[in-house]
mmCIF file of the N, C-alpha and C atoms, coordinates in Angstrom:
data_MODEL
# 
_entry.id   MODEL 
# 
loop_
_atom_site.group_PDB 
_atom_site.id 
_atom_site.type_symbol 
_atom_site.label_atom_id 
_atom_site.label_alt_id 
_atom_site.label_comp_id 
_atom_site.label_asym_id 
_atom_site.label_entity_id 
_atom_site.label_seq_id 
_atom_site.pdbx_PDB_ins_code 
_atom_site.Cartn_x 
_atom_site.Cartn_y 
_atom_site.Cartn_z 
_atom_site.occupancy 
_atom_site.B_iso_or_equiv 
_atom_site.pdbx_formal_charge 
_atom_site.auth_seq_id 
_atom_site.auth_comp_id 
_atom_site.auth_asym_id 
_atom_site.auth_atom_id 
_atom_site.pdbx_PDB_model_num 
ATOM 1   N N  . MET A 1 1  ? 112.225 116.044 95.659  1.00 0.00 ? 1  MET A N  1 
ATOM 2   C CA . MET A 1 1  ? 112.564 114.984 94.739  1.00 0.00 ? 1  MET A CA 1 
ATOM 3   C C  . MET A 1 1  ? 113.645 115.466 93.784  1.00 0.00 ? 1  MET A C  1 
ATOM 4   N N  . ARG A 1 2  ? 114.595 114.626 93.505  1.00 0.00 ? 2  ARG A N  1 
ATOM 5   C CA . ARG A 1 2  ? 115.698 115.000 92.620  1.00 0.00 ? 2  ARG A CA 1 
ATOM 6   C C  . ARG A 1 2  ? 115.253 115.059 91.169  1.00 0.00 ? 2  ARG A C  1 
ATOM 7   N N  . ARG A 1 3  ? 115.880 115.941 90.434  1.00 0.00 ? 3  ARG A N  1 
ATOM 8   C CA . ARG A 1 3  ? 115.582 116.055 89.012  1.00 0.00 ? 3  ARG A CA 1 
ATOM 9   C C  . ARG A 1 3  ? 116.008 114.782 88.297  1.00 0.00 ? 3  ARG A C  1 
ATOM 10  N N  . GLY A 1 4  ? 115.241 114.408 87.268  1.00 0.00 ? 4  GLY A N  1 
ATOM 11  C CA . GLY A 1 4  ? 115.591 113.253 86.475  1.00 0.00 ? 4  GLY A CA 1 
ATOM 12  C C  . GLY A 1 4  ? 115.138 111.929 87.075  1.00 0.00 ? 4  GLY A C  1 
ATOM 13  N N  . ARG A 1 5  ? 114.608 111.967 88.256  1.00 0.00 ? 5  ARG A N  1 
ATOM 14  C CA . ARG A 1 5  ? 114.145 110.748 88.903  1.00 0.00 ? 5  ARG A CA 1 
ATOM 15  C C  . ARG A 1 5  ? 112.755 110.369 88.393  1.00 0.00 ? 5  ARG A C  1 
ATOM 16  N N  . ALA A 1 6  ? 112.495 109.095 88.279  1.00 0.00 ? 6  ALA A N  1 
ATOM 17  C CA . ALA A 1 6  ? 111.187 108.639 87.819  1.00 0.00 ? 6  ALA A CA 1 
ATOM 18  C C  . ALA A 1 6  ? 110.100 109.113 88.774  1.00 0.00 ? 6  ALA A C  1 
ATOM 19  N N  . ARG A 1 7  ? 108.990 109.530 88.219  1.00 0.00 ? 7  ARG A N  1 
ATOM 20  C CA . ARG A 1 7  ? 107.869 109.992 89.042  1.00 0.00 ? 7  ARG A CA 1 
ATOM 21  C C  . ARG A 1 7  ? 106.697 109.043 88.836  1.00 0.00 ? 7  ARG A C  1 
ATOM 22  N N  . ALA A 1 8  ? 106.940 107.788 89.132  1.00 0.00 ? 8  ALA A N  1 
ATOM 23  C CA . ALA A 1 8  ? 105.904 106.780 88.997  1.00 0.00 ? 8  ALA A CA 1 
ATOM 24  C C  . ALA A 1 8  ? 105.865 105.930 90.261  1.00 0.00 ? 8  ALA A C  1 
ATOM 25  N N  . VAL A 1 9  ? 104.650 105.597 90.692  1.00 0.00 ? 9  VAL A N  1 
ATOM 26  C CA . VAL A 1 9  ? 104.477 104.748 91.859  1.00 0.00 ? 9  VAL A CA 1 
ATOM 27  C C  . VAL A 1 9  ? 103.421 103.698 91.561  1.00 0.00 ? 9  VAL A C  1 
ATOM 28  N N  . GLY A 1 10 ? 103.474 102.601 92.296  1.00 0.00 ? 10 GLY A N  1 
ATOM 29  C CA . GLY A 1 10 ? 102.474 101.555 92.195  1.00 0.00 ? 10 GLY A CA 1 
ATOM 30  C C  . GLY A 1 10 ? 101.828 101.356 93.556  1.00 0.00 ? 10 GLY A C  1 
ATOM 31  N N  . VAL A 1 11 ? 100.512 101.147 93.550  1.00 0.00 ? 11 VAL A N  1 
ATOM 32  C CA . VAL A 1 11 ? 99.772  100.940 94.788  1.00 0.00 ? 11 VAL A CA 1 
ATOM 33  C C  . VAL A 1 11 ? 98.918  99.690  94.633  1.00 0.00 ? 11 VAL A C  1 
ATOM 34  N N  . ILE A 1 12 ? 99.096  98.752  95.539  1.00 0.00 ? 12 ILE A N  1 
ATOM 35  C CA . ILE A 1 12 ? 98.248  97.564  95.550  1.00 0.00 ? 12 ILE A CA 1 
ATOM 36  C C  . ILE A 1 12 ? 97.277  97.728  96.709  1.00 0.00 ? 12 ILE A C  1 
ATOM 37  N N  . GLY A 1 13 ? 96.005  97.781  96.369  1.00 0.00 ? 13 GLY A N  1 
ATOM 38  C CA . GLY A 1 13 ? 94.963  98.023  97.365  1.00 0.00 ? 13 GLY A CA 1 
ATOM 39  C C  . GLY A 1 13 ? 94.515  99.465  97.269  1.00 0.00 ? 13 GLY A C  1 
ATOM 40  N N  . LEU A 1 14 ? 93.382  99.705  96.619  1.00 0.00 ? 14 LEU A N  1 
ATOM 41  C CA . LEU A 1 14 ? 92.900  101.066 96.388  1.00 0.00 ? 14 LEU A CA 1 
ATOM 42  C C  . LEU A 1 14 ? 91.676  101.388 97.250  1.00 0.00 ? 14 LEU A C  1 
ATOM 43  N N  . GLY A 1 15 ? 91.654  100.824 98.438  1.00 0.00 ? 15 GLY A N  1 
ATOM 44  C CA . GLY A 1 15 ? 90.565  101.072 99.379  1.00 0.00 ? 15 GLY A CA 1 
ATOM 45  C C  . GLY A 1 15 ? 90.720  102.425 100.049 1.00 0.00 ? 15 GLY A C  1 
ATOM 46  N N  . ILE A 1 16 ? 90.295  102.519 101.268 1.00 0.00 ? 16 ILE A N  1 
ATOM 47  C CA . ILE A 1 16 ? 90.301  103.803 101.976 1.00 0.00 ? 16 ILE A CA 1 
ATOM 48  C C  . ILE A 1 16 ? 91.716  104.376 102.072 1.00 0.00 ? 16 ILE A C  1 
ATOM 49  N N  . LYS A 1 17 ? 92.641  103.607 102.568 1.00 0.00 ? 17 LYS A N  1 
ATOM 50  C CA . LYS A 1 17 ? 94.004  104.119 102.755 1.00 0.00 ? 17 LYS A CA 1 
ATOM 51  C C  . LYS A 1 17 ? 94.786  104.172 101.440 1.00 0.00 ? 17 LYS A C  1 
ATOM 52  N N  . GLY A 1 18 ? 94.828  103.068 100.718 1.00 0.00 ? 18 GLY A N  1 
ATOM 53  C CA . GLY A 1 18 ? 95.596  103.018 99.474  1.00 0.00 ? 18 GLY A CA 1 
ATOM 54  C C  . GLY A 1 18 ? 95.044  103.947 98.411  1.00 0.00 ? 18 GLY A C  1 
ATOM 55  N N  . GLY A 1 19 ? 93.706  104.052 98.330  1.00 0.00 ? 19 GLY A N  1 
ATOM 56  C CA . GLY A 1 19 ? 93.094  104.947 97.353  1.00 0.00 ? 19 GLY A CA 1 
ATOM 57  C C  . GLY A 1 19 ? 93.425  106.402 97.633  1.00 0.00 ? 19 GLY A C  1 
ATOM 58  N N  . ALA A 1 20 ? 93.366  106.785 98.901  1.00 0.00 ? 20 ALA A N  1 
ATOM 59  C CA . ALA A 1 20 ? 93.695  108.168 99.270  1.00 0.00 ? 20 ALA A CA 1 
ATOM 60  C C  . ALA A 1 20 ? 95.161  108.469 98.968  1.00 0.00 ? 20 ALA A C  1 
ATOM 61  N N  . MET A 1 21 ? 96.021  107.533 99.296  1.00 0.00 ? 21 MET A N  1 
ATOM 62  C CA . MET A 1 21 ? 97.449  107.723 99.029  1.00 0.00 ? 21 MET A CA 1 
ATOM 63  C C  . MET A 1 21 ? 97.695  107.855 97.518  1.00 0.00 ? 21 MET A C  1 
ATOM 64  N N  . ALA A 1 22 ? 97.053  106.998 96.732  1.00 0.00 ? 22 ALA A N  1 
ATOM 65  C CA . ALA A 1 22 ? 97.236  107.047 95.280  1.00 0.00 ? 22 ALA A CA 1 
ATOM 66  C C  . ALA A 1 22 ? 96.713  108.357 94.702  1.00 0.00 ? 22 ALA A C  1 
ATOM 67  N N  . ARG A 1 23 ? 95.538  108.806 95.137  1.00 0.00 ? 23 ARG A N  1 
ATOM 68  C CA . ARG A 1 23 ? 95.000  110.075 94.636  1.00 0.00 ? 23 ARG A CA 1 
ATOM 69  C C  . ARG A 1 23 ? 95.906  111.250 94.996  1.00 0.00 ? 23 ARG A C  1 
ATOM 70  N N  . ASN A 1 24 ? 96.469  111.253 96.195  1.00 0.00 ? 24 ASN A N  1 
ATOM 71  C CA . ASN A 1 24 ? 97.393  112.326 96.588  1.00 0.00 ? 24 ASN A CA 1 
ATOM 72  C C  . ASN A 1 24 ? 98.624  112.332 95.699  1.00 0.00 ? 24 ASN A C  1 
ATOM 73  N N  . GLN A 1 25 ? 99.112  111.176 95.351  1.00 0.00 ? 25 GLN A N  1 
ATOM 74  C CA . GLN A 1 25 ? 100.290 111.109 94.478  1.00 0.00 ? 25 GLN A CA 1 
ATOM 75  C C  . GLN A 1 25 ? 99.961  111.617 93.076  1.00 0.00 ? 25 GLN A C  1 
ATOM 76  N N  . VAL A 1 26 ? 98.762  111.311 92.574  1.00 0.00 ? 26 VAL A N  1 
ATOM 77  C CA . VAL A 1 26 ? 98.339  111.832 91.268  1.00 0.00 ? 26 VAL A CA 1 
ATOM 78  C C  . VAL A 1 26 ? 98.309  113.355 91.320  1.00 0.00 ? 26 VAL A C  1 
ATOM 79  N N  . ARG A 1 27 ? 97.749  113.917 92.383  1.00 0.00 ? 27 ARG A N  1 
ATOM 80  C CA . ARG A 1 27 ? 97.700  115.381 92.522  1.00 0.00 ? 27 ARG A CA 1 
ATOM 81  C C  . ARG A 1 27 ? 99.084  116.009 92.555  1.00 0.00 ? 27 ARG A C  1 
ATOM 82  N N  . ARG A 1 28 ? 100.051 115.268 93.035  1.00 0.00 ? 28 ARG A N  1 
ATOM 83  C CA . ARG A 1 28 ? 101.426 115.780 93.112  1.00 0.00 ? 28 ARG A CA 1 
ATOM 84  C C  . ARG A 1 28 ? 102.216 115.542 91.828  1.00 0.00 ? 28 ARG A C  1 
ATOM 85  N N  . GLY A 1 29 ? 101.554 114.992 90.803  1.00 0.00 ? 29 GLY A N  1 
ATOM 86  C CA . GLY A 1 29 ? 102.195 114.844 89.508  1.00 0.00 ? 29 GLY A CA 1 
ATOM 87  C C  . GLY A 1 29 ? 102.815 113.493 89.222  1.00 0.00 ? 29 GLY A C  1 
ATOM 88  N N  . PHE A 1 30 ? 102.603 112.524 90.087  1.00 0.00 ? 30 PHE A N  1 
ATOM 89  C CA . PHE A 1 30 ? 103.144 111.192 89.852  1.00 0.00 ? 30 PHE A CA 1 
ATOM 90  C C  . PHE A 1 30 ? 102.245 110.421 88.892  1.00 0.00 ? 30 PHE A C  1 
ATOM 91  N N  . ASP A 1 31 ? 102.849 109.520 88.118  1.00 0.00 ? 31 ASP A N  1 
ATOM 92  C CA . ASP A 1 31 ? 102.098 108.548 87.339  1.00 0.00 ? 31 ASP A CA 1 
ATOM 93  C C  . ASP A 1 31 ? 101.841 107.387 88.280  1.00 0.00 ? 31 ASP A C  1 
ATOM 94  N N  . VAL A 1 32 ? 100.568 107.094 88.541  1.00 0.00 ? 32 VAL A N  1 
ATOM 95  C CA . VAL A 1 32 ? 100.213 106.061 89.504  1.00 0.00 ? 32 VAL A CA 1 
ATOM 96  C C  . VAL A 1 32 ? 99.530  104.902 88.804  1.00 0.00 ? 32 VAL A C  1 
ATOM 97  N N  . THR A 1 33 ? 100.037 103.719 89.066  1.00 0.00 ? 33 THR A N  1 
ATOM 98  C CA . THR A 1 33 ? 99.406  102.486 88.622  1.00 0.00 ? 33 THR A CA 1 
ATOM 99  C C  . THR A 1 33 ? 98.958  101.749 89.867  1.00 0.00 ? 33 THR A C  1 
ATOM 100 N N  . GLY A 1 34 ? 97.738  101.256 89.848  1.00 0.00 ? 34 GLY A N  1 
ATOM 101 C CA . GLY A 1 34 ? 97.224  100.591 91.032  1.00 0.00 ? 34 GLY A CA 1 
ATOM 102 C C  . GLY A 1 34 ? 96.456  99.336  90.719  1.00 0.00 ? 34 GLY A C  1 
ATOM 103 N N  . TYR A 1 35 ? 96.194  98.577  91.762  1.00 0.00 ? 35 TYR A N  1 
ATOM 104 C CA . TYR A 1 35 ? 95.399  97.358  91.630  1.00 0.00 ? 35 TYR A CA 1 
ATOM 105 C C  . TYR A 1 35 ? 94.507  97.202  92.850  1.00 0.00 ? 35 TYR A C  1 
ATOM 106 N N  . ASP A 1 36 ? 93.293  96.733  92.604  1.00 0.00 ? 36 ASP A N  1 
ATOM 107 C CA . ASP A 1 36 ? 92.385  96.328  93.666  1.00 0.00 ? 36 ASP A CA 1 
ATOM 108 C C  . ASP A 1 36 ? 91.466  95.264  93.086  1.00 0.00 ? 36 ASP A C  1 
ATOM 109 N N  . PRO A 1 37 ? 91.165  94.211  93.846  1.00 0.00 ? 37 PRO A N  1 
ATOM 110 C CA . PRO A 1 37 ? 90.293  93.167  93.317  1.00 0.00 ? 37 PRO A CA 1 
ATOM 111 C C  . PRO A 1 37 ? 88.828  93.607  93.159  1.00 0.00 ? 37 PRO A C  1 
ATOM 112 N N  . ASP A 1 38 ? 88.447  94.702  93.802  1.00 0.00 ? 38 ASP A N  1 
ATOM 113 C CA . ASP A 1 38 ? 87.071  95.194  93.747  1.00 0.00 ? 38 ASP A CA 1 
ATOM 114 C C  . ASP A 1 38 ? 86.867  96.079  92.517  1.00 0.00 ? 38 ASP A C  1 
ATOM 115 N N  . PRO A 1 39 ? 85.977  95.676  91.582  1.00 0.00 ? 39 PRO A N  1 
ATOM 116 C CA . PRO A 1 39 ? 85.759  96.485  90.377  1.00 0.00 ? 39 PRO A CA 1 
ATOM 117 C C  . PRO A 1 39 ? 85.319  97.915  90.683  1.00 0.00 ? 39 PRO A C  1 
ATOM 118 N N  . LYS A 1 40 ? 84.548  98.110  91.755  1.00 0.00 ? 40 LYS A N  1 
ATOM 119 C CA . LYS A 1 40 ? 84.114  99.464  92.129  1.00 0.00 ? 40 LYS A CA 1 
ATOM 120 C C  . LYS A 1 40 ? 85.316  100.337 92.474  1.00 0.00 ? 40 LYS A C  1 
ATOM 121 N N  . ARG A 1 41 ? 86.250  99.797  93.236  1.00 0.00 ? 41 ARG A N  1 
ATOM 122 C CA . ARG A 1 41 ? 87.460  100.558 93.596  1.00 0.00 ? 41 ARG A CA 1 
ATOM 123 C C  . ARG A 1 41 ? 88.281  100.878 92.363  1.00 0.00 ? 41 ARG A C  1 
ATOM 124 N N  . ARG A 1 42 ? 88.354  99.928  91.418  1.00 0.00 ? 42 ARG A N  1 
ATOM 125 C CA . ARG A 1 42 ? 89.113  100.183 90.179  1.00 0.00 ? 42 ARG A CA 1 
ATOM 126 C C  . ARG A 1 42 ? 88.465  101.297 89.362  1.00 0.00 ? 42 ARG A C  1 
ATOM 127 N N  . ARG A 1 43 ? 87.132  101.311 89.290  1.00 0.00 ? 43 ARG A N  1 
ATOM 128 C CA . ARG A 1 43 ? 86.444  102.387 88.552  1.00 0.00 ? 43 ARG A CA 1 
ATOM 129 C C  . ARG A 1 43 ? 86.685  103.742 89.215  1.00 0.00 ? 43 ARG A C  1 
ATOM 130 N N  . GLU A 1 44 ? 86.598  103.795 90.542  1.00 0.00 ? 44 GLU A N  1 
ATOM 131 C CA . GLU A 1 44 ? 86.861  105.041 91.264  1.00 0.00 ? 44 GLU A CA 1 
ATOM 132 C C  . GLU A 1 44 ? 88.289  105.518 91.013  1.00 0.00 ? 44 GLU A C  1 
ATOM 133 N N  . ALA A 1 45 ? 89.226  104.583 91.007  1.00 0.00 ? 45 ALA A N  1 
ATOM 134 C CA . ALA A 1 45 ? 90.633  104.920 90.770  1.00 0.00 ? 45 ALA A CA 1 
ATOM 135 C C  . ALA A 1 45 ? 90.819  105.476 89.362  1.00 0.00 ? 45 ALA A C  1 
ATOM 136 N N  . ALA A 1 46 ? 90.179  104.849 88.386  1.00 0.00 ? 46 ALA A N  1 
ATOM 137 C CA . ALA A 1 46 ? 90.303  105.313 87.001  1.00 0.00 ? 46 ALA A CA 1 
ATOM 138 C C  . ALA A 1 46 ? 89.771  106.733 86.858  1.00 0.00 ? 46 ALA A C  1 
ATOM 139 N N  . ARG A 1 47 ? 88.664  107.039 87.521  1.00 0.00 ? 47 ARG A N  1 
ATOM 140 C CA . ARG A 1 47 ? 88.120  108.407 87.475  1.00 0.00 ? 47 ARG A CA 1 
ATOM 141 C C  . ARG A 1 47 ? 89.074  109.415 88.100  1.00 0.00 ? 47 ARG A C  1 
ATOM 142 N N  . ALA A 1 48 ? 89.898  108.969 89.031  1.00 0.00 ? 48 ALA A N  1 
ATOM 143 C CA . ALA A 1 48 ? 90.856  109.854 89.709  1.00 0.00 ? 48 ALA A CA 1 
ATOM 144 C C  . ALA A 1 48 ? 92.185  109.967 88.954  1.00 0.00 ? 48 ALA A C  1 
ATOM 145 N N  . GLY A 1 49 ? 92.299  109.272 87.801  1.00 0.00 ? 49 GLY A N  1 
ATOM 146 C CA . GLY A 1 49 ? 93.529  109.360 87.027  1.00 0.00 ? 49 GLY A CA 1 
ATOM 147 C C  . GLY A 1 49 ? 94.550  108.285 87.341  1.00 0.00 ? 49 GLY A C  1 
ATOM 148 N N  . ILE A 1 50 ? 94.113  107.249 88.049  1.00 0.00 ? 50 ILE A N  1 
ATOM 149 C CA . ILE A 1 50 ? 95.003  106.140 88.408  1.00 0.00 ? 50 ILE A CA 1 
ATOM 150 C C  . ILE A 1 50 ? 94.797  105.023 87.405  1.00 0.00 ? 50 ILE A C  1 
ATOM 151 N N  . ALA A 1 51 ? 95.893  104.550 86.809  1.00 0.00 ? 51 ALA A N  1 
ATOM 152 C CA . ALA A 1 51 ? 95.802  103.408 85.902  1.00 0.00 ? 51 ALA A CA 1 
ATOM 153 C C  . ALA A 1 51 ? 95.569  102.187 86.780  1.00 0.00 ? 51 ALA A C  1 
ATOM 154 N N  . GLY A 1 52 ? 94.315  101.783 86.950  1.00 0.00 ? 52 GLY A N  1 
ATOM 155 C CA . GLY A 1 52 ? 94.007  100.774 87.945  1.00 0.00 ? 52 GLY A CA 1 
ATOM 156 C C  . GLY A 1 52 ? 93.422  99.486  87.431  1.00 0.00 ? 52 GLY A C  1 
ATOM 157 N N  . THR A 1 53 ? 93.608  99.179  86.178  1.00 0.00 ? 53 THR A N  1 
ATOM 158 C CA . THR A 1 53 ? 92.998  97.966  85.654  1.00 0.00 ? 53 THR A CA 1 
ATOM 159 C C  . THR A 1 53 ? 94.031  96.902  85.326  1.00 0.00 ? 53 THR A C  1 
ATOM 160 N N  . VAL A 1 54 ? 95.161  96.961  85.940  1.00 0.00 ? 54 VAL A N  1 
ATOM 161 C CA . VAL A 1 54 ? 96.217  95.984  85.668  1.00 0.00 ? 54 VAL A CA 1 
ATOM 162 C C  . VAL A 1 54 ? 96.259  94.930  86.765  1.00 0.00 ? 54 VAL A C  1 
ATOM 163 N N  . PRO A 1 55 ? 96.702  93.714  86.418  1.00 0.00 ? 55 PRO A N  1 
ATOM 164 C CA . PRO A 1 55 ? 96.875  92.703  87.470  1.00 0.00 ? 55 PRO A CA 1 
ATOM 165 C C  . PRO A 1 55 ? 97.944  93.156  88.469  1.00 0.00 ? 55 PRO A C  1 
ATOM 166 N N  . ALA A 1 56 ? 97.851  92.666  89.692  1.00 0.00 ? 56 ALA A N  1 
ATOM 167 C CA . ALA A 1 56 ? 98.788  93.072  90.743  1.00 0.00 ? 56 ALA A CA 1 
ATOM 168 C C  . ALA A 1 56 ? 100.234 92.850  90.319  1.00 0.00 ? 56 ALA A C  1 
ATOM 169 N N  . LYS A 1 57 ? 100.522 91.780  89.578  1.00 0.00 ? 57 LYS A N  1 
ATOM 170 C CA . LYS A 1 57 ? 101.897 91.494  89.154  1.00 0.00 ? 57 LYS A CA 1 
ATOM 171 C C  . LYS A 1 57 ? 102.482 92.601  88.278  1.00 0.00 ? 57 LYS A C  1 
ATOM 172 N N  . LYS A 1 58 ? 101.611 93.335  87.554  1.00 0.00 ? 58 LYS A N  1 
ATOM 173 C CA . LYS A 1 58 ? 102.105 94.382  86.660  1.00 0.00 ? 58 LYS A CA 1 
ATOM 174 C C  . LYS A 1 58 ? 102.297 95.720  87.361  1.00 0.00 ? 58 LYS A C  1 
ATOM 175 N N  . VAL A 1 59 ? 101.799 95.847  88.592  1.00 0.00 ? 59 VAL A N  1 
ATOM 176 C CA . VAL A 1 59 ? 102.029 97.088  89.333  1.00 0.00 ? 59 VAL A CA 1 
ATOM 177 C C  . VAL A 1 59 ? 103.522 97.235  89.587  1.00 0.00 ? 59 VAL A C  1 
ATOM 178 N N  . ARG A 1 60 ? 104.159 96.155  89.959  1.00 0.00 ? 60 ARG A N  1 
ATOM 179 C CA . ARG A 1 60 ? 105.609 96.142  90.162  1.00 0.00 ? 60 ARG A CA 1 
ATOM 180 C C  . ARG A 1 60 ? 106.174 94.897  89.503  1.00 0.00 ? 60 ARG A C  1 
ATOM 181 N N  . PRO A 1 61 ? 106.682 95.052  88.272  1.00 0.00 ? 61 PRO A N  1 
ATOM 182 C CA . PRO A 1 61 ? 107.256 93.886  87.588  1.00 0.00 ? 61 PRO A CA 1 
ATOM 183 C C  . PRO A 1 61 ? 108.299 93.193  88.468  1.00 0.00 ? 61 PRO A C  1 
ATOM 184 N N  . GLY A 1 62 ? 108.218 91.890  88.515  1.00 0.00 ? 62 GLY A N  1 
ATOM 185 C CA . GLY A 1 62 ? 109.155 91.121  89.304  1.00 0.00 ? 62 GLY A CA 1 
ATOM 186 C C  . GLY A 1 62 ? 108.653 90.805  90.703  1.00 0.00 ? 62 GLY A C  1 
ATOM 187 N N  . ALA A 1 63 ? 107.579 91.478  91.121  1.00 0.00 ? 63 ALA A N  1 
ATOM 188 C CA . ALA A 1 63 ? 107.016 91.198  92.448  1.00 0.00 ? 63 ALA A CA 1 
ATOM 189 C C  . ALA A 1 63 ? 106.175 89.942  92.397  1.00 0.00 ? 63 ALA A C  1 
ATOM 190 N N  . ALA A 1 64 ? 106.159 89.213  93.453  1.00 0.00 ? 64 ALA A N  1 
ATOM 191 C CA . ALA A 1 64 ? 105.373 87.977  93.493  1.00 0.00 ? 64 ALA A CA 1 
ATOM 192 C C  . ALA A 1 64 ? 103.939 88.267  93.839  1.00 0.00 ? 64 ALA A C  1 
# 
């Protein structure tokens, strides 16, 4: 990754695949924001350091 580049990612869907991907990015030093409609998945994400309590629209501003 180039120096000075933003180290933030957004993940919509924090289930088996999306949750694992988001946790790996947190371990690599990225700021991760995520969304999942399941409150259990959001709690698991929060424990892993993922900001996961935002509406899907706020994961990527401007996305529909």
